[in-house]
GUKEFI-740094 format. One record per residue (C-alpha): x, y, z; residue number from 0. Coordinates in pm, 1 decimal, m for minus. Layout:
# GUKEFI-740094
> X Y Z NUM
...
***
This chain:
# GUKEFI-740094
> 23149.8 m6453.0 m3563.3 0
> 23006.3 m6768.2 m3464.7 1
> 22653.0 m6784.9 m3275.1 2
> 22632.6 m7015.3 m2978.8 3
> 22297.5 m7123.4 m2893.2 4
> 22116.5 m7133.5 m2549.9 5
> 22055.4 m7502.9 m2598.2 6
> 22152.0 m7777.9 m2807.1 7
> 21906.4 m7907.4 m3072.4 8
> 21913.6 m8150.7 m3374.7 9
> 21979.0 m7868.8 m3607.0 10
> 22292.1 m7753.1 m3434.6 11
> 22404.1 m8105.8 m3421.2 12
> 22357.6 m8150.2 m3782.5 13
> 22514.6 m7807.4 m3844.6 14
> 22847.4 m7928.3 m3685.0 15
> 22815.0 m8295.0 m3882.9 16
> 22790.0 m8087.1 m4223.8 17
> 23123.4 m7945.3 m4136.3 18
> 22960.5 m7582.3 m4120.4 19
> 23063.8 m7497.9 m3775.4 20
> 23321.9 m7295.2 m3629.2 21
> 23595.8 m7425.5 m3394.8 22
> 23365.4 m7251.4 m3147.7 23
> 23089.5 m7394.4 m3195.3 24
> 23253.0 m7730.7 m3194.1 25
> 23443.1 m7699.2 m2874.9 26
> 23054.2 m7597.5 m2740.7 27
> 22939.3 m7928.6 m2873.6 28
> 23224.8 m8137.5 m2708.0 29
> 23167.0 m7959.0 m2379.3 30
> 22790.6 m8058.0 m2407.4 31
> 22875.3 m8398.0 m2486.5 32
> 23115.3 m8454.6 m2186.6 33
> 22845.2 m8336.0 m1933.3 34
> 22640.0 m8637.6 m1928.2 35
> 22584.4 m8968.1 m2083.7 36
> 22213.1 m8897.6 m2180.0 37
> 22388.0 m8602.5 m2406.6 38
> 22601.0 m8849.4 m2579.7 39
> 22311.1 m9071.3 m2633.1 40
> 22103.0 m8814.6 m2798.3 41
> 22388.3 m8725.7 m3016.6 42
> 22460.5 m9065.5 m3131.7 43
> 22085.1 m9083.5 m3229.8 44
> 22105.6 m8771.8 m3463.4 45
> 22427.1 m8933.8 m3587.1 46
> 22262.7 m9251.8 m3695.2 47
> 21980.9 m9070.4 m3872.5 48
> 22256.1 m8865.1 m4049.7 49
> 22462.4 m9135.3 m4109.6 50
> 22171.9 m9347.2 m4299.5 51
> 22057.8 m9033.2 m4480.2 52
> 22408.1 m9021.3 m4624.6 53
> 22432.3 m9391.3 m4709.2 54
> 22106.7 m9332.2 m4872.7 55
> 22279.8 m9079.3 m5134.4 56
> 22129.7 m8743.8 m5217.0 57
> 21782.3 m8719.0 m5317.5 58
> 21599.3 m8503.1 m5588.8 59
> 21415.5 m8222.7 m5519.2 60
> 21136.3 m8336.0 m5289.0 61
> 20743.1 m8287.7 m5360.9 62
> 20639.9 m8188.3 m5039.0 63
> 20328.9 m8361.7 m5031.4 64
> 20469.5 m8689.2 m5136.4 65
> 20727.5 m8677.4 m4875.5 66
> 20483.4 m8594.9 m4611.7 67
> 20264.2 m8895.3 m4730.7 68
> 20536.2 m9131.0 m4699.1 69
> 20606.6 m9053.8 m4335.6 70
> 20235.7 m9092.9 m4283.0 71
> 20281.6 m9437.2 m4415.5 72
> 20588.3 m9516.8 m4227.3 73
> 20424.0 m9384.6 m3899.2 74
> 20113.2 m9604.1 m4005.9 75
> 20300.3 m9896.0 m4071.4 76
> 20495.3 m9866.3 m3726.8 77
> 20162.3 m9840.2 m3529.9 78
> 19997.0 m10135.9 m3730.9 79
> 20319.6 m10344.5 m3664.2 80
> 20325.2 m10261.3 m3272.4 81
> 19946.7 m10299.3 m3243.3 82
> 19699.5 m10035.2 m3098.3 83
> 19657.9 m10031.1 m2712.5 84
> 19349.9 m10170.4 m2585.2 85
> 19185.6 m10276.0 m2292.6 86
> 19125.2 m10668.5 m2396.0 87
> 19482.0 m10741.0 m2466.1 88
> 19837.7 m10662.0 m2306.7 89
> 19971.7 m10332.0 m2501.5 90
> 20306.5 m10324.3 m2647.1 91
> 20571.3 m10234.0 m2414.5 92
> 20705.1 m9871.4 m2469.4 93
> 21037.1 m9799.8 m2392.1 94
> 21258.1 m9525.1 m2252.0 95
> 21255.7 m9207.7 m2484.6 96
> 21608.3 m9197.8 m2492.9 97
> 21670.3 m9560.3 m2654.3 98
> 21359.6 m9506.7 m2906.4 99
> 21480.8 m9273.4 m3153.4 100
> 21710.4 m9521.8 m3338.7 101
> 21432.7 m9822.8 m3364.7 102
> 21166.1 m9581.5 m3454.7 103
> 21353.8 m9391.0 m3726.6 104
> 21448.4 m9728.3 m3906.5 105
> 21096.8 m9722.1 m4012.4 106
> 21085.2 m9426.9 m4228.3 107
> 21253.3 m9386.9 m4536.5 108
> 21608.5 m9229.9 m4571.8 109
> 21493.1 m8954.3 m4812.3 110
> 21243.3 m8848.6 m4517.4 111
> 21508.9 m8891.1 m4278.2 112
> 21761.7 m8634.1 m4467.9 113
> 21464.8 m8404.9 m4466.3 114
> 21411.2 m8420.6 m4090.0 115
> 21790.2 m8387.0 m4033.2 116
> 21796.9 m8128.4 m4251.6 117
> 21524.8 m7924.7 m4103.4 118
> 21673.6 m7966.6 m3783.4 119
> 21329.2 m8083.4 m3656.2 120
> 21350.1 m8242.6 m3285.7 121
> 20993.8 m8372.3 m3229.6 122
> 21023.2 m8751.5 m3219.5 123
> 21393.5 m8751.1 m3170.8 124
> 21443.0 m8672.9 m2843.3 125
> 21373.4 m8432.5 m2521.2 126
> 21597.1 m8353.4 m2264.3 127
> 21474.1 m8074.1 m2021.9 128
> 21653.9 m7738.5 m2053.6 129
> 21837.7 m7826.1 m2359.5 130
> 21582.0 m7805.0 m2612.8 131
> 21184.8 m7747.9 m2616.0 132
> 20994.8 m8051.7 m2438.1 133
> 20787.1 m8263.1 m2712.9 134
> 20595.3 m8531.2 m2549.6 135
> 20648.1 m8863.2 m2596.9 136
> 20575.4 m9235.6 m2499.0 137
> 20741.7 m9297.2 m2141.2 138
> 20749.3 m9643.6 m1935.8 139
> 20437.2 m9853.2 m1993.0 140
> 20367.7 m10104.8 m1791.6 141
> 20061.9 m10371.7 m1785.6 142
> 19947.7 m10648.8 m1553.4 143
> 19813.1 m10877.5 m1754.9 144
> 19493.0 m10932.4 m1990.3 145
> 19178.9 m10732.3 m1789.3 146
> 19408.7 m10574.3 m1541.3 147
> 19490.4 m10203.5 m1509.2 148
> 19743.2 m10010.4 m1724.3 149
> 19978.5 m9802.3 m1558.2 150
> 20201.2 m9548.8 m1717.8 151
> 20514.3 m9354.9 m1541.5 152
> 20749.3 m9097.0 m1619.3 153
> 21095.0 m9046.4 m1425.0 154
> 21250.7 m8698.8 m1347.0 155
> 21330.3 m8518.7 m1659.1 156
> 21085.6 m8707.0 m1852.1 157
> 20711.1 m8623.6 m2015.9 158
> 20491.2 m8869.2 m2182.0 159
> 20199.9 m8828.9 m2441.2 160
> 19945.0 m9124.1 m2370.4 161
> 19646.6 m9126.2 m2609.7 162
> 19374.9 m9340.1 m2425.6 163
> 19154.9 m9608.6 m2607.9 164
> 18860.6 m9364.1 m2610.5 165
> 19044.9 m9093.4 m2798.7 166
> 19166.9 m8898.1 m2484.8 167
> 19488.0 m8749.9 m2476.0 168
> 19679.6 m8726.6 m2157.5 169
> 19995.0 m8513.8 m2132.2 170
> 20197.4 m8639.2 m1854.3 171
> 20415.7 m8453.8 m1646.2 172
> 20790.4 m8568.5 m1495.9 173
> 20787.3 m8803.1 m1177.7 174
> 20419.9 m8898.0 m1239.6 175
> 20211.9 m9215.0 m1274.1 176
> 19884.0 m9246.9 m1451.2 177
> 19668.2 m9575.3 m1398.8 178
> 19407.1 m9696.6 m1628.8 179
> 19142.8 m9888.1 m1496.1 180
> 19072.6 m10262.7 m1636.6 181
> 18722.2 m10132.3 m1695.2 182
> 18789.1 m9837.5 m1885.9 183
> 18523.8 m9740.3 m2112.0 184
> 18232.3 m9944.4 m1961.0 185
> 17994.8 m9708.3 m1736.1 186
> 18284.3 m9482.6 m1647.3 187
> 18618.4 m9386.4 m1803.7 188
> 18836.7 m9416.9 m1499.9 189
> 19198.6 m9340.2 m1454.6 190
> 19408.4 m9259.0 m1100.5 191
> 19667.1 m8987.4 m1114.2 192
> 19968.4 m8912.6 m881.1 193
> 20175.5 m8619.2 m977.7 194
> 20097.1 m8372.3 m1271.3 195
> 19909.0 m8432.3 m1585.1 196
> 19680.9 m8225.6 m1874.8 197
> 19391.8 m8401.7 m1995.0 198
> 19215.3 m8333.2 m2343.9 199
> 18916.5 m8572.9 m2303.0 200
> 18723.8 m8714.4 m2614.0 201
> 18350.5 m8578.2 m2561.4 202
> 18135.7 m8891.5 m2449.6 203
> 17804.1 m8747.9 m2271.4 204
> 17664.7 m9105.6 m2184.8 205
> 18031.4 m9213.4 m1994.8 206
> 18172.1 m8960.3 m1740.6 207
> 18586.9 m8928.2 m1761.4 208
> 18705.5 m8958.9 m1386.6 209
> 19064.6 m8859.9 m1272.6 210
> 19109.1 m9019.0 m887.5 211
> 19332.4 m8833.9 m686.0 212
> 19350.8 m8928.7 m299.9 213
> 18998.7 m8901.5 m154.8 214
> 18844.8 m8726.6 m454.4 215
> 18790.3 m8710.9 m811.5 216
> 18728.0 m8499.9 m1094.4 217
> 18434.1 m8534.7 m1342.2 218
> 18412.5 m8451.4 m1707.8 219
> 18236.1 m8565.2 m2013.3 220
> 18449.8 m8384.1 m2258.6 221
> 18698.8 m8103.4 m2202.0 222
> 19048.7 m8007.9 m2124.1 223
> 19204.7 m7944.9 m1782.9 224
> 19500.8 m8001.8 m1573.4 225
> 19514.8 m8188.0 m1225.6 226
> 19827.5 m8174.6 m1009.5 227
> 19846.1 m8406.7 m725.9 228
> 20170.4 m8392.1 m549.6 229
> 20262.6 m8343.0 m179.2 230
> 19905.0 m8440.4 m36.4 231
> 19782.6 m8113.3 m230.2 232
> 19560.7 m8118.9 m518.2 233
> 19500.1 m7848.4 m797.4 234
> 19249.7 m7869.3 m1039.6 235
> 19253.4 m7603.3 m1325.6 236
> 19008.7 m7581.0 m1617.6 237
> 19100.6 m7458.7 m1981.1 238
> 18803.6 m7537.1 m2170.1 239
> 18451.7 m7638.3 m2098.1 240
> 18307.9 m7753.1 m1754.1 241
> 18466.3 m7973.9 m1456.4 242
> 18312.1 m8135.1 m1158.9 243
> 18546.4 m8180.9 m843.9 244
> 18399.0 m8423.2 m605.6 245
> 18532.6 m8512.4 m265.3 246
> 18438.7 m8867.6 m180.6 247
> 18573.9 m8845.7 175.9 248
> 18346.9 m8523.6 282.9 249
> 18051.8 m8552.1 m2.1 250
> 18099.2 m8190.4 m113.5 251
> 18145.4 m8069.6 m492.4 252
> 18240.6 m7792.1 m693.6 253
> 18178.5 m7690.8 m1020.9 254
> 18435.7 m7497.2 m1245.5 255
> 18440.6 m7342.3 m1596.7 256
> 18737.5 m7228.6 m1788.8 257
> 18984.0 m7004.7 m1610.4 258
> 18890.3 m7147.5 m1267.1 259
> 19062.9 m7374.2 m1023.5 260
> 19020.6 m7571.1 m691.2 261
> 19236.4 m7695.7 m409.0 262
> 19198.6 m7960.7 m219.8 263
> 19378.3 m8169.4 41.5 264
> 19429.4 m8556.1 m14.8 265
> 19153.4 m8601.2 228.9 266
> 18914.2 m8438.0 40.3 267
> 18883.0 m8055.3 209.6 268
> 18775.3 m7841.1 m62.8 269
> 18833.1 m7463.2 m138.4 270
> 18597.3 m7230.8 m275.2 271
> 18609.3 m7212.0 m627.6 272
> 18853.1 m6917.5 m754.3 273
> 18988.9 m6765.1 m1068.4 274
> 19341.5 m6884.4 m1184.0 275
> 19614.8 m6770.2 m1459.3 276
> 19632.8 m7016.7 m1655.8 277
> 19954.5 m6923.2 m1811.1 278
> 20075.2 m6980.0 m1446.7 279
> 19878.3 m7268.5 m1351.3 280
> 19977.3 m7503.4 m1686.1 281
> 20304.2 m7319.5 m1731.1 282
> 20483.9 m7636.4 m1741.5 283
> 20271.1 m7693.9 m2085.2 284
> 20431.4 m7387.3 m2199.6 285
> 20811.6 m7511.7 m2126.8 286
> 20813.0 m7258.4 m1814.1 287
> 20834.4 m7269.7 m1454.4 288
> 20578.5 m7048.4 m1241.3 289
> 20558.1 m7007.8 m863.2 290
> 20370.3 m6764.7 m610.3 291
> 20455.3 m6751.0 m311.5 292
> 20602.2 m7095.1 m329.2 293
> 20855.2 m7208.8 m26.0 294
> 21194.8 m7235.6 m168.6 295
> 21232.8 m7604.3 m43.1 296
> 20898.1 m7676.0 m279.4 297
> 21057.5 m7479.9 m563.8 298
> 21341.5 m7690.1 m563.9 299
> 21171.7 m7995.6 m526.6 300
> 21013.8 m7899.5 m875.6 301
> 21388.8 m7842.8 m994.5 302
> 21432.7 m8199.0 m914.9 303
> 21169.5 m8323.0 m1134.0 304
> 21237.2 m8110.8 m1424.7 305
> 21571.0 m8139.2 m1481.4 306
> 21636.8 m8487.2 m1275.3 307
> 21891.9 m8360.4 m1050.6 308
> 21943.1 m8394.9 m628.9 309
> 21907.1 m8100.0 m432.3 310
> 22074.9 m8021.3 m103.6 311
> 22037.6 m7750.1 170.8 312
> 22341.3 m7623.9 325.2 313
> 22117.2 m7307.0 416.4 314
> 21793.3 m7477.5 615.0 315
> 21683.5 m7116.6 686.0 316
> 21633.5 m7069.4 317.5 317
> 21386.1 m7351.1 267.9 318
> 21087.9 m7165.2 377.7 319
> 21180.9 m6855.3 199.7 320
> 20892.5 m6804.8 m66.7 321
> 20927.4 m6709.8 m457.5 322
> 20715.0 m6516.7 m696.7 323
> 20801.3 m6526.5 m1064.2 324
> 20810.9 m6728.3 m1388.5 325
> 21137.5 m6871.0 m1556.0 326
> 21195.8 m7046.9 m1873.5 327
> 21268.0 m7390.1 m1869.3 328
> 21609.6 m7317.5 m2032.0 329
> 21950.4 m7456.5 m1923.2 330
> 21954.3 m7548.2 m1570.5 331
> 22238.5 m7359.5 m1485.7 332
> 22053.8 m7022.1 m1583.8 333
> 21757.6 m7110.3 m1394.9 334
> 21938.4 m7175.0 m1088.5 335
> 22143.6 m6824.3 m1110.5 336
> 21803.7 m6648.2 m1130.5 337
> 21676.0 m6827.7 m853.1 338
> 21954.6 m6779.2 m664.0 339
> 21988.4 m6366.3 m728.7 340
> 21611.7 m6363.9 m676.0 341
> 21603.8 m6570.1 m362.7 342
> 21943.8 m6406.9 m223.7 343
> 22122.9 m6737.2 m165.1 344
> 22388.1 m6934.6 m326.2 345
> 22327.1 m7242.4 m519.9 346
> 22622.6 m7441.5 m667.0 347
> 22596.9 m7758.4 m917.2 348
> 22860.6 m8029.7 m952.7 349
> 22695.2 m8258.8 m1209.9 350
> 22343.0 m8399.1 m1086.5 351
> 22404.6 m8261.0 m750.6 352
> 22283.9 m7911.6 m653.2 353
> 22382.7 m7731.7 m303.9 354
> 22171.3 m7466.0 m174.0 355
> 22405.3 m7253.4 65.6 356
***
């Protein structure tokens, strides 16, 4: 009896390409390919990797250390060719993740490609919400000239991992925008966020790192924390070290430690520090959706962001019903079914359109 996975990933595709899949599994993949152009693009990327590996012939028994060294060298040559992102010259434009795999993989040897394909690794190949575990990847990247600000943006259904010049790494959630100040690295390391991000800040006691959101900012010198700025509400949670949250308009500030959070309005009104469940507050980093007394309208807005769909409410009375629960970011139909059951509503999906009745 064949096994149908809960998600389509590279290892399953390779199984089909090698001719080791049962008829039921081949039909399952065929149905998935017919769902969208994005699915077909992702499959095309894996096919190209597979074909390039096949044309190279079968390699001998690999030495893992040598193969990894080759991969590192290939990645290093790609970075050197592209040029590092500095604040004093226009950075290389980063393209949409759906089109990057083919170009990126051409820089890696065919032997390494075969190892990657056979292992079924999805990191660096693609990410599509609800089909496989999200891998942080570079997203849109725009600059506005030498000495100007840098802007990173993610669309619905996309995430990005952004390395900054000081060693800080920013994980940008879907439907978010990060702007890096042109003077970043001077007296302060300043960025502006719209949406949601997780910051792993490189330690530098002499230069504070500040995340500006509305009329407030979060200041650290080296720590890890999450910031969410959506619908005129700001939430900051700390997973490591200490953070200071400052209201520029109201003049107040709060100091937070690991496991603490604060909520504020875009106008700068602050709540008292409170204990938070990091597994809930940072659920998106663990490929989960978590809600606590959240209106269904806000829940469905997050569904739009995660799965890149459009939600319509035919049952307007259901908008204000609240939902508490945690859901694995699985196939969208599974998540919608769970939400419909919990909220006692009917939810139908036709392609990218979701209707709540």
